[in-house]
MIRORO-436603 format. One record per atom (N, C-alpha, C, O): residue in three letters; atom name; x, z, y. Coordinates in pm, 1 decimal. Atoms other than C-alpha are relative to their C-alpha. Layout:
BEGIN
    aa   at          x          z          y
   ALA   CA          X          Z          Y
...
END
This chain:
BEGIN
    aa   at          x          z          y
   MET    N      146.9      -14.7      -27.2
   MET   CA      566.7    -2266.4    -1541.9
   MET    C      -64.0     -124.3      -59.2
   MET    O      -29.2     -237.5      -25.5
   THR    N       68.0      112.7       57.5
   THR   CA      344.4    -2479.6    -1743.9
   THR    C     -133.1      -51.0       81.8
   THR    O     -171.4     -167.6       72.1
   LYS    N      112.9       56.7      -66.1
   LYS   CA       36.5    -2497.8    -1520.9
   LYS    C       38.1      -30.1      153.3
   LYS    O      128.1       33.8      207.8
   ALA    N      -37.2        4.7     -144.8
   ALA   CA       45.9    -2623.6    -1161.7
   ALA    C      -55.6      100.2       75.2
   ALA    O     -160.9      152.9       39.5
   GLN    N       51.2     -100.0      -83.3
   GLN   CA        6.1    -2385.1     -887.1
   GLN    C     -106.0      -62.4       90.1
   GLN    O      -91.3     -176.7      133.5
   SER    N      107.1       41.9      -99.5
   SER   CA     -309.0    -2418.2     -670.6
   SER    C       58.9       29.9      130.3
   SER    O      152.4      109.8      134.7
   PRO    N      -53.7      -24.9     -130.4
   PRO   CA     -243.5    -2422.3     -295.3
   PRO    C       -7.7      135.2       46.9
   PRO    O       74.2      179.4      127.5
   ILE    N       -0.5     -147.1      -40.1
   ILE   CA     -365.2    -2057.6     -264.7
   ILE    C       98.0       74.7      -57.2
   ILE    O      163.1      155.4        9.1
   GLU    N     -119.1      -60.2       59.7
   GLU   CA     -126.9    -1944.8     -521.7
   GLU    C      125.3      -14.0       68.1
   GLU    O      200.5       79.2       96.4
   LYS    N     -135.9       26.0      -78.1
   LYS   CA      153.8    -2111.6     -349.4
   LYS    C       21.8       64.6      122.1
   LYS    O      131.8      110.7      152.4
   PHE    N      -15.4      -55.5     -131.6
   PHE   CA       79.2    -1984.9      -14.8
   PHE    C      -31.7      141.7        8.0
   PHE    O       17.1      205.5      101.3
   GLY    N       42.6     -138.5      -10.7
   GLY   CA      -74.7    -1642.6      -86.1
   GLY    C     -129.1       16.6       83.0
   GLY    O     -203.3      110.7       54.7
   ALA    N      112.4       -1.2      -77.9
   ALA   CA     -347.9    -1706.9      172.5
   ALA    C      -81.5     -106.2      -18.6
   ALA    O      -31.0     -212.0      -56.2
   PRO    N       89.0      120.6       26.0
   PRO   CA     -651.7    -1924.9      149.9
   PRO    C       35.2     -116.0       98.6
   PRO    O       98.7      -90.2      200.8
   ILE    N       -9.2      108.3      -80.5
   ILE   CA     -644.5    -2267.1      302.1
   ILE    C     -133.1      -49.5       45.7
   ILE    O     -224.9      -74.7      -32.4
   TYR    N      128.0       48.5      -52.3
   TYR   CA     -913.1    -2379.2      542.0
   TYR    C       23.0     -119.6      100.6
   TYR    O      130.2     -124.8      160.8
   THR    N      -18.8       94.6     -113.4
   THR   CA     -959.8    -2681.4      774.5
   THR    C      -51.3       66.9      122.6
   THR    O     -126.3      164.3      116.4
   ARG    N       50.5      -62.5     -124.3
   ARG   CA    -1024.1    -2600.6     1123.8
   ARG    C     -154.5       10.1       12.7
   ARG    O     -212.1      107.2       61.7
   GLU    N      147.3      -13.2        6.8
   GLU   CA    -1384.2    -2683.7     1082.2
   GLU    C      -63.8      120.8      -74.2
   GLU    O     -150.2      198.9      -34.3
   GLU    N       61.7     -112.4       90.3
   GLU   CA    -1436.9    -2456.7      786.5
   GLU    C       34.3      138.3       56.8
   GLU    O      -47.6      228.1       36.9
   LEU    N      -36.1     -119.6      -43.9
   LEU   CA    -1255.3    -2171.8      955.2
   LEU    C      -90.8       37.7      120.4
   LEU    O     -144.9      148.0      127.6
   LYS    N       89.1      -16.8     -109.2
   LYS   CA    -1448.3    -2208.2     1273.4
   LYS    C     -146.0       42.9      -35.5
   LYS    O     -209.5      131.1       22.3
   ARG    N      153.8      -20.5       56.0
   ARG   CA    -1787.3    -2215.3     1085.8
   ARG    C       14.9      142.8      -48.9
   ARG    O      -55.4      229.2        3.5
   LYS    N       -8.1     -145.8       47.5
   LYS   CA    -1676.2    -1893.8      890.6
   LYS    C        5.3      101.4       99.3
   LYS    O      -57.2      206.8       86.7
   LEU    N      -15.8      -94.6      -98.3
   LEU   CA    -1577.6    -1726.4     1195.1
   LEU    C     -112.5       30.5       90.2
   LEU    O     -129.9      143.8      135.0
   ARG    N      126.4       -7.1      -78.7
   ARG   CA    -1901.6    -1800.0     1394.2
   ARG    C      -87.6       90.9      -85.1
   ARG    O     -147.6      185.2      -33.5
   GLU    N       86.9      -72.2       92.1
   GLU   CA    -2083.7    -1663.8     1090.2
   GLU    C       35.7      151.2       -2.9
   GLU    O      -54.1      235.4        2.3
   LEU    N      -58.5     -145.7       -8.4
   LEU   CA    -1863.2    -1333.7     1087.8
   LEU    C      -34.6       42.0      122.0
   LEU    O      -80.6      156.2      121.3
   ASN    N       25.2      -45.7     -144.8
   ASN   CA    -1916.3    -1305.4     1474.8
   ASN    C     -152.2       42.9        7.5
   ASN    O     -187.6      137.4       77.9
   ARG    N      134.4      -41.5      -14.7
   ARG   CA    -2295.0    -1298.8     1417.2
   ARG    C      -28.1      133.7      -74.9
   ARG    O     -109.4      219.0      -39.1
   ARG    N       23.6     -120.9       83.7
   ARG   CA    -2266.7    -1039.8     1149.4
   ARG    C       61.0      121.4       73.5
   ARG    O        6.1      231.4       66.9
   VAL    N      -48.8     -105.4      -81.1
   VAL   CA    -2041.6     -833.3     1375.1
   VAL    C      -73.3       42.9      104.5
   VAL    O      -69.7      161.4      137.8
   GLU    N       77.5      -27.3     -121.0
   GLU   CA    -2269.1     -855.2     1666.2
   GLU    C     -121.3       84.9      -54.7
   GLU    O     -164.2      175.5       16.7
   ARG    N      111.4      -86.4       60.0
   ARG   CA    -2557.6     -707.9     1431.7
   ARG    C       49.1      140.6       -1.3
   ARG    O      -34.2      227.1       25.7
   VAL    N      -65.6     -135.4       15.2
   VAL   CA    -2318.7     -394.6     1387.9
   VAL    C       17.5       47.4      136.3
   VAL    O      -28.7      156.0      171.3
   ARG    N      -47.7      -60.7     -125.2
   ARG   CA    -2184.1     -368.6     1733.9
   ARG    C     -106.1       45.6       99.4
   ARG    O      -83.7      139.2      176.1
   GLU    N      113.3      -50.5      -92.3
   GLU   CA    -2508.5     -332.7     1924.3
   GLU    C      -38.9      132.6      -44.9
   GLU    O      -38.2      219.3       42.5
   PRO    N       48.6     -132.6       33.9
   PRO   CA    -2630.8      -32.3     1725.1
   PRO    C      118.8       98.7       24.7
   PRO    O       91.9      208.4       73.7
   LEU    N     -105.0      -84.5      -28.0
   LEU   CA    -2275.6      119.1     1747.0
   LEU    C       12.4       33.5      145.6
   LEU    O       39.5      149.5      176.7
   VAL    N       -5.5      -15.2     -146.7
   VAL   CA    -2275.3       75.6     2131.6
   VAL    C     -104.8       96.9       34.3
   VAL    O      -84.4      176.1      126.3
   ASN    N      113.1      -83.6      -34.6
   ASN   CA    -2610.4      257.0     2130.8
   ASN    C       13.1      136.3      -45.2
   ASN    O      -31.7      231.8       18.3
   ALA    N      -26.1     -144.5       51.9
   ALA   CA    -2499.3      548.5     1905.2
   ALA    C       96.8       61.5       72.0
   ALA    O       84.6      181.9       94.9
   VAL    N      -83.1      -55.7      -87.5
   VAL   CA    -2201.3      590.3     2115.0
   VAL    C      -52.6       50.8      142.6
   VAL    O      -15.9      156.7      193.5
   ARG    N       73.5      -29.6     -138.0
   ARG   CA    -2399.7      599.2     2441.6
   ARG    C      -84.4      119.2      -31.8
   ARG    O      -85.6      206.8       54.6
   ALA    N       79.6     -110.7       30.4
   ALA   CA    -2635.7      848.9     2269.3
   ALA    C       83.9      132.3       -6.9
   ALA    O       49.1      235.2       50.9
   ILE    N      -85.6     -117.0        6.8
   ILE   CA    -2348.5     1086.1     2177.4
   ILE    C       47.2       37.7      127.4
   ILE    O       38.5      154.9      164.0
   SER    N      -38.8      -48.7     -131.7
   SER   CA    -2204.0     1067.8     2521.4
   SER    C      -99.6       47.8       85.9
   SER    O      -68.1      127.0      174.7
   ASP    N      115.6      -77.1      -88.5
   ASP   CA    -2546.4     1152.0     2680.5
   ASP    C      -20.6      141.7      -43.0
   ASP    O      -38.7      235.1       35.1
   ILE    N       26.0     -152.0       42.0
   ILE   CA    -2588.8     1454.7     2460.3
   ILE    C      128.4       84.6       44.9
   ILE    O      119.2      200.7       84.8
   TYR    N     -129.9      -67.8      -59.2
   TYR   CA    -2224.6     1545.7     2555.0
   TYR    C      -22.3       33.6      146.8
   TYR    O       -1.0      147.9      187.5
   ASP    N       16.2      -31.5     -152.7
   ASP   CA    -2301.5     1523.0     2927.0
   ASP    C     -112.7       98.1       29.6
   ASP    O     -102.2      175.7      124.6
   ILE    N      118.1      -94.3       -6.8
   ILE   CA    -2630.9     1714.4     2891.5
   ILE    C       57.9      133.0      -38.7
   ILE    O       36.8      227.4       37.3
   LEU    N      -39.6     -116.9       50.2
   LEU   CA    -2459.3     1984.0     2687.9
   LEU    C      105.8       62.5      103.9
   LEU    O      105.5      183.1      128.5
   TYR    N     -112.4      -42.5      -80.8
   TYR   CA    -2150.6     1999.1     2932.0
   TYR    C      -54.6       31.8      141.5
   TYR    O      -35.5      142.5      191.8
   PHE    N       37.4      -26.6     -143.2
   PHE   CA    -2308.6     1962.5     3278.1
   PHE    C     -134.4       85.2       17.9
   PHE    O     -144.9      154.9      118.8
   GLU    N      129.2      -66.3      -22.6
   GLU   CA    -2662.0     2111.2     3236.1
   GLU    C       -3.5      123.2      -84.9
   GLU    O      -69.7      218.9      -44.8
   LEU    N       17.4     -122.1       90.8
   LEU   CA    -2620.7     2363.3     2951.7
   LEU    C      131.2       91.5      -14.3
   LEU    O      128.8      198.7      -74.7
   CYS    N     -125.3      -75.4       -1.9
   CYS   CA    -2251.4     2478.4     2999.6
   CYS    C       34.4       42.7     -134.6
   CYS    O       48.3      162.0     -161.4
   ILE    N      -32.1      -55.4      135.8
   ILE   CA    -2169.2     2475.9     2635.9
   ILE    C      149.5       -6.2      -24.3
   ILE    O      211.4      -94.8       34.6
   ARG    N     -124.4      -25.1       18.9
   ARG   CA    -1831.1     2576.3     2514.6
   ARG    C       84.1     -119.7      -34.9
   ARG    O       31.4     -207.2     -103.6
   ASP    N      -75.3      115.8       30.5
   ASP   CA    -1546.2     2326.7     2488.7
   ASP    C       31.0      -28.2     -133.2
   ASP    O       58.9     -143.8     -165.0
   GLU    N      -18.6       11.9      144.1
   GLU   CA    -1497.8     2383.0     2123.8
   GLU    C     -119.0      -73.2      -69.3
   GLU    O     -102.0     -153.1     -161.4
   ILE    N      129.8       68.9       51.5
   ILE   CA    -1853.8     2270.3     2048.2
   ILE    C        9.3     -143.0       53.3
   ILE    O       -8.5     -239.3      -21.2
   LEU    N       -1.6      139.0      -58.1
   LEU   CA    -1817.0     1976.9     2279.6
   LEU    C      101.2     -101.0      -66.9
   LEU    O       77.5     -219.9      -88.2
   GLU    N     -108.9       72.5       58.1
   GLU   CA    -1491.7     1869.6     2125.6
   GLU    C      -46.8      -57.6     -157.3
   GLU    O        8.9     -150.7     -215.5
   LYS    N       50.8       54.3      132.3
   LYS   CA    -1690.1     1826.8     1790.9
   LYS    C      -91.7     -134.4       26.9
   LYS    O     -101.0     -224.0      -57.0
   LEU    N       65.7      127.1      -23.0
   LEU   CA    -1910.6     1562.8     1962.3
   LEU    C       96.1     -110.5       21.0
   LEU    O       68.7     -220.4      -27.4
   ARG    N      -97.3       98.7      -15.8
   ARG   CA    -1598.0     1371.7     2071.7
   ARG    C       56.6      -39.4     -116.5
   ARG    O       87.9     -157.8     -129.0
   ASP    N      -60.2       32.7      129.5
   ASP   CA    -1458.7     1391.3     1721.9
   ASP    C     -111.4      -85.9      -68.8
   ASP    O      -78.0     -188.4     -128.2
   ALA    N      105.0       74.5       74.4
   ALA   CA    -1794.5     1265.9     1584.1
   ALA    C      -13.3     -150.1       57.1
   ALA    O      -39.5     -246.9      -14.3
   GLU    N       -3.7      138.6      -52.6
   GLU   CA    -1783.7      972.0     1824.0
   GLU    C      108.9      -79.5      -36.2
   GLU    O       92.9     -200.4      -52.8
   MET    N     -122.0       76.5       39.2
   MET   CA    -1437.4      872.7     1733.3
   MET    C      -16.3      -25.6     -156.1
   MET    O       23.1     -134.1     -199.0
   GLN    N       13.3       17.0      142.0
   GLN   CA    -1516.3      912.4     1357.1
   GLN    C      -98.9     -117.9      -26.6
   GLN    O      -78.3     -198.3     -117.5
   LEU    N      106.8       93.2        6.0
   LEU   CA    -1823.9      694.6     1402.6
   LEU    C       69.1     -145.7       32.9
   LEU    O       59.8     -245.2      -39.0
   LYS    N      -59.2      144.8      -34.6
   LYS   CA    -1630.8      412.5     1583.2
   LYS    C      109.7      -32.6     -110.5
   LYS    O      120.8     -149.1     -148.8
   ASP    N      -96.5       37.3       90.9
   ASP   CA    -1343.8      442.0     1329.8
   ASP    C      -51.8      -51.8     -131.3
   ASP    O        8.3     -140.6     -191.8
   ALA    N       66.9       42.8      112.1
   ALA   CA    -1583.9      407.1     1037.6
   ALA    C      -43.2     -146.5       15.2
   ALA    O      -13.6     -232.0      -68.3
   VAL    N       49.5      139.0      -25.3
   VAL   CA    -1747.0       97.2     1187.0
   VAL    C      100.8      -94.2       21.2
   VAL    O       78.7     -208.8      -17.9
   TYR    N     -119.9       99.8      -21.8
   TYR   CA    -1420.1      -71.4     1284.1
   TYR    C       58.6      -20.2     -130.5
   TYR    O       94.1     -134.1     -161.1
   ASP    N      -54.5       19.4      128.9
   ASP   CA    -1290.2       -1.6      932.5
   ASP    C      -98.3      -94.6      -79.9
   ASP    O      -53.1     -187.4     -147.0
   ALA    N       90.9       94.0       62.2
   ALA   CA    -1604.9     -166.5      798.3
   ALA    C       15.0     -141.1       40.7
   ALA    O       15.6     -228.4      -46.1
   ILE    N      -20.8      136.4      -55.7
   ILE   CA    -1557.7     -472.1     1013.7
   ILE    C      134.7      -51.1      -41.8
   ILE    O      141.9     -165.5      -86.7
   ASP    N     -115.0       45.6       58.0
   ASP   CA    -1208.2     -499.6      923.7
   ASP    C      -14.6      -52.0     -147.2
   ASP    O       15.2     -166.5     -181.3
   GLU    N       14.3       47.9      134.9
   GLU   CA    -1290.1     -495.3      551.9
   GLU    C     -109.6     -118.2      -27.0
   GLU    O      -95.6     -192.5     -124.1
   LEU    N       86.3      122.6       -9.5
   LEU   CA    -1582.3     -748.4      613.8
   LEU    C       76.9     -127.8       23.6
   LEU    O       56.3     -227.9      -45.1
   VAL    N      -69.0      132.7      -44.1
   VAL   CA    -1356.1    -1005.2      769.7
   VAL    C      114.4      -25.6     -104.8
   VAL    O      145.3     -138.3     -143.6
   THR    N     -124.1       26.6       93.7
   THR   CA    -1058.1     -940.8      529.5
   THR    C      -54.0      -53.5     -128.2
   THR    O        1.9     -144.8     -189.0
   ASN    N       49.4       47.1      141.7
   ASN   CA    -1271.4     -983.2      219.3
   ASN    C      -65.5     -142.6       17.2
   ASN    O      -41.5     -235.7      -59.6
   GLU    N       70.8      122.3       -6.9
   GLU   CA    -1483.0    -1255.1      339.4
   GLU    C       88.5     -132.6       20.9
   GLU    O       52.4     -242.1      -22.3
   LEU    N      -89.7      113.4      -16.3
   LEU   CA    -1185.0    -1480.0      447.2
   LEU    C      113.7        4.4     -111.2
   LEU    O      190.5      -89.8     -130.6
   ARG    N     -108.7      -26.9      108.8
   ARG   CA     -960.5    -1337.3      161.1
   ARG    C      139.0        1.0       71.4
   ARG    O      230.8      -65.0       22.7
   LEU    N     -112.4        2.6      -78.1
   LEU   CA     -690.4    -1263.7      427.9
   LEU    C      122.8       52.0      -76.1
   LEU    O      109.6      138.4     -162.8
   ASP    N     -120.7      -60.6       57.4
   ASP   CA     -325.8    -1204.4      326.8
   ASP    C       46.6       78.9      122.1
   ASP    O       65.0       23.2      230.3
   PRO    N      -38.6      -98.3      -95.1
   PRO   CA     -221.7     -895.0      524.4
   PRO    C      136.8      -13.8       45.9
   PRO    O      169.2       30.8      156.0
   ASP    N     -155.2        7.0      -20.2
   ASP   CA      152.6     -974.1      514.7
   ASP    C       34.9     -101.7      108.9
   ASP    O       92.6     -206.8       81.3
   ILE    N      -23.0      104.4     -107.0
   ILE   CA      172.4    -1144.8      862.1
   ILE    C      153.8      -18.7       16.3
   ILE    O      190.5     -133.2       42.4
   GLU    N     -133.3       22.0      -15.1
   GLU   CA      556.3    -1086.5      881.3
   GLU    C       58.0     -102.1      -92.6
   GLU    O      156.8     -169.0      -62.5
   LYS    N      -55.8      100.8       96.9
   LYS   CA      598.2    -1300.7      564.1
   LYS    C       -8.8     -124.7       58.7
   LYS    O       85.3     -203.9       54.0
   TYR    N       33.8      140.6      -51.2
   TYR   CA      439.7    -1593.2      734.8
   TYR    C       83.1      -29.5      124.6
   TYR    O      122.0     -143.4      150.2
   GLU    N      -83.7       21.8     -125.5
   GLU   CA      631.8    -1541.5     1059.3
   GLU    C      151.2      -47.0      -46.3
   GLU    O      211.4     -135.2       14.9
   LYS    N     -132.1       36.9       38.8
   LYS   CA      964.2    -1564.9      872.4
   LYS    C       -1.4     -133.8      -75.3
   LYS    O       86.6     -218.2      -58.7
   GLU    N       -7.0      128.6       64.7
   GLU   CA      856.2    -1844.3      640.9
   GLU    C      -17.9     -117.5       81.8
   GLU    O       35.1     -223.9       49.6
   TYR    N       41.6      116.4      -77.5
   TYR   CA      717.4    -2065.3      916.1
   TYR    C       73.5       -8.8      125.8
   TYR    O       71.1     -110.4      195.3
   GLY    N      -75.9        0.5     -132.1
   GLY   CA      941.9    -1953.4     1208.5
   GLY    C      -86.1        4.9      109.7
   GLY    O      -63.5      -63.0      209.9
   VAL    N       92.3      -32.1     -118.3
   VAL   CA      654.0    -1832.8     1425.9
   VAL    C      -13.7      139.7       26.1
   VAL    O       16.0      224.4      -58.1
   LYS    N       22.6     -129.5      -39.4
   LYS   CA      573.5    -1536.4     1605.6
   LYS    C     -134.4       32.8       41.6
   LYS    O     -173.4      -33.2      137.8
   PHE    N      116.4      -27.4      -34.9
   PHE   CA      233.1    -1382.6     1630.0
   PHE    C       -2.1      122.0       93.0
   PHE    O        6.8      236.7       49.3
   THR    N      -16.6     -116.3     -100.4
   THR   CA      235.6    -1173.6     1951.8
   THR    C     -127.8       88.2        3.3
   THR    O     -240.9       39.6        2.5
   TYR    N      109.5     -101.5       11.2
   TYR   CA       22.6     -859.7     1947.4
   TYR    C      -41.1       31.5      146.9
   TYR    O       44.4       65.7      228.7
   GLU    N       39.4      -24.8     -123.9
   GLU   CA     -189.2     -815.4     2250.9
   GLU    C      -88.1      122.4        0.9
   GLU    O      -33.3      231.4      -14.8
   SER    N       87.3     -130.5        8.2
   SER   CA     -488.6     -568.5     2259.4
   SER    C      -88.8        1.3     -133.2
   SER    O     -145.7      101.6     -176.3
   GLU    N       94.6       14.1      122.5
   GLU   CA     -674.8     -702.1     1948.1
   GLU    C       77.3       46.6     -115.1
   GLU    O      198.4       68.2     -111.7
   ARG    N      -55.1      -41.2      137.5
   ARG   CA     -622.2     -599.1     1588.0
   ARG    C       24.6     -124.2      -86.1
   ARG    O      -66.2     -202.7     -113.6
   GLN    N      -22.1      118.1       85.4
   GLN   CA     -450.7     -855.9     1375.7
   GLN    C      -33.9       54.2     -140.1
   GLN    O       12.9      160.7     -180.1
   LEU    N       33.3      -34.0      125.6
   LEU   CA     -600.2     -843.9     1037.2
   LEU    C       60.5      -76.8     -129.0
   LEU    O       62.2      -20.6     -238.5
   GLY    N      -67.5       60.3       97.9
   GLY   CA     -426.0    -1103.4      827.2
   GLY    C       16.4     -149.2       25.5
   GLY    O       -6.3     -195.1      137.4
   VAL    N      -42.5      145.8      -16.4
   VAL   CA     -332.8    -1466.0      779.5
   VAL    C      -82.5      -80.9     -101.2
   VAL    O     -114.7      -45.9     -214.7
   VAL    N       56.6      108.5       89.2
   VAL   CA     -498.9    -1767.3      650.7
   VAL    C       80.0     -132.6       41.8
   VAL    O      137.2     -143.2      150.3
   ILE    N      -66.6      121.2      -26.0
   ILE   CA     -354.5    -2113.1      628.2
   ILE    C      -93.4     -113.9       50.8
   ILE    O     -192.2     -149.5      -13.4
   LEU    N       81.3      114.9      -69.9
   LEU   CA     -496.7    -2390.6      854.2
   LEU    C       61.0     -139.7      -33.6
   LEU    O      175.5     -168.7        1.1
   LYS    N      -38.0      129.9       37.9
   LYS   CA     -477.4    -2744.1      715.0
   LYS    C      -56.3     -101.5      100.4
   LYS    O     -176.5     -106.6      126.4
   GLU    N       35.7      115.6      -82.6
   GLU   CA     -482.7    -3037.2      950.3
   GLU    C       72.3     -131.1      -61.3
   GLU    O      193.4     -143.8      -79.3
   ASN    N      -62.7      126.6       80.2
   ASN   CA     -446.0    -3386.8      781.5
   ASN    C       94.7       50.9     -104.1
   ASN    O       48.2      123.0     -192.3
   GLU    N      -93.0      -33.6      110.9
   GLU   CA     -126.7    -3332.3      566.6
   GLU    C       88.6      126.9       37.6
   GLU    O      171.7      167.2      -43.8
   THR    N      -80.7     -116.2      -36.7
   THR   CA       25.9    -3028.3      759.5
   THR    C      -87.2      126.8      -26.9
   THR    O     -210.1      126.5      -32.9
   VAL    N       62.4     -125.2        9.3
   VAL   CA      -43.7    -2669.8      708.4
   VAL    C       87.4       90.2       69.8
   VAL    O      209.4       75.3       77.0
   LYS    N      -75.5      -88.5      -83.7
   LYS   CA       36.6    -2372.7      926.3
   LYS    C      -85.5      136.5      -10.1
   LYS    O     -206.7      139.6      -31.1
   PRO    N       75.3     -129.4        6.8
   PRO   CA      -48.1    -2004.2      926.3
   PRO    C      -57.4       33.5      129.5
   PRO    O        4.1        8.7      233.2
   VAL    N       64.8      -58.4     -121.6
   VAL   CA     -283.9    -1857.6     1176.7
   VAL    C      -50.1      139.6      -36.0
   VAL    O      -96.7      167.5     -146.4
   VAL    N       54.6     -142.5       25.3
   VAL   CA     -374.7    -1484.0     1224.0
   VAL    C     -131.3       15.6       54.7
   VAL    O     -169.3      -33.1      161.2
   ILE    N      139.2      -24.2      -32.8
   ILE   CA     -719.7    -1365.9     1224.4
   ILE    C       -3.1      140.7       79.8
   ILE    O       54.4      238.4       32.0
   TRP    N       -3.6     -127.1      -75.6
   TRP   CA     -782.8    -1091.6     1493.2
   TRP    C     -149.2       37.5       39.8
   TRP    O     -243.2      -42.0       37.7
   THR    N      123.9      -29.4      -41.9
   THR   CA    -1062.7     -891.9     1611.4
   THR    C       24.6      111.8      122.3
   THR    O      119.2      190.0      112.9
   ASP    N       16.4     -100.4      -81.8
   ASP   CA    -1134.1     -676.8     1916.9
   ASP    C     -131.1       73.5       -9.4
   ASP    O     -172.0      143.9       82.9
   TYR    N      127.8      -61.7       49.2
   TYR   CA    -1454.6     -558.0     1751.5
   TYR    C     -113.6      -39.7       86.7
   TYR    O     -224.7       11.8       74.2
   ARG    N      119.5       86.6      -56.0
   ARG   CA    -1660.1     -777.0     1983.4
   ARG    C       -0.4     -141.3      -45.6
   ARG    O     -102.6     -209.9      -50.1
   GLU    N       -0.8      137.4       38.8
   GLU   CA    -1533.6    -1098.8     1863.1
   GLU    C      112.0       -3.8     -115.1
   GLU    O      203.6       78.4     -110.8
   VAL    N      -87.7       29.4      105.1
   VAL   CA    -1340.6    -1223.7     1544.0
   VAL    C       44.4     -146.6       15.0
   VAL    O      -38.8     -236.9        6.9
   TRP    N      -37.9      138.2       -8.9
   TRP   CA    -1121.9    -1533.9     1590.8
   TRP    C      146.6       -8.1      -44.9
   TRP    O      203.0       84.2     -103.7
   TYR    N     -148.0       35.0       53.3
   TYR   CA     -774.9    -1683.2     1521.6
   TYR    C       90.5      -37.4      105.9
   TYR    O       41.7      -66.6      215.1
   TYR    N      -99.1       53.2      -91.9
   TYR   CA     -457.6    -1777.1     1702.1
   TYR    C      109.7      -49.4      -85.2
   TYR    O      139.4        7.0     -190.5
   GLU    N     -128.6       54.8       54.7
   GLU   CA     -159.6    -1984.8     1606.2
   GLU    C      118.3       66.0       56.7
   GLU    O      124.0      110.4      171.4
   GLY    N     -132.8      -66.8      -51.3
   GLY   CA      188.9    -1848.2     1623.8
   GLY    C       66.7      -92.7       92.9
   GLY    O       39.8     -211.8      108.2
   GLU    N      -90.1       78.5     -100.8
   GLU   CA      450.2    -1939.2     1887.1
   GLU    C      131.1      -18.7      -79.8
   GLU    O      183.1       74.7     -140.8
   ARG    N     -133.8       18.8       53.1
   ARG   CA      766.6    -2102.5     1757.4
   ARG    C       95.6      117.7       46.9
   ARG    O       98.5      162.4      161.6
   SER    N     -103.3      -96.7      -36.1
   SER   CA     1041.4    -1846.0     1736.6
   SER    C      126.9      -60.4      -63.3
   SER    O      130.7     -146.1     -151.5
   GLU    N     -141.8       52.8       40.0
   GLU   CA     1412.6    -1898.7     1694.5
   GLU    C       74.5      107.8      -76.9
   GLU    O      188.7       86.6     -117.9
END
């Protein structure tokens, strides 16, 4: 190879200092919040319509199921949009297992959605961190050492 590899090419994931990453995540959280509030209102409206049709107007289950499907499709579409926003904005590497193996860490899964990895640079050391969301917040966590 004749040209030197940039750090991003070497690692496959972008490199951020802790301050840069926190600043970007705060901005992403503001953008997610702008979407989340209208989503909550829309889901509440669908639920209210469902309740009226079910309890007051005795509409058939097949029709009511369409409302439940619409609610799930709306949530799925917005969640997919949030995933895409975060992934594109931070240029995440989605291959989390690669970093677990390479760095000997484990990113445990809780209830949030793991979107991908960025490299956190502190002084002269680098380590992978996973960016996650529960669709109320976007943040990161460091892996635990694995054997």
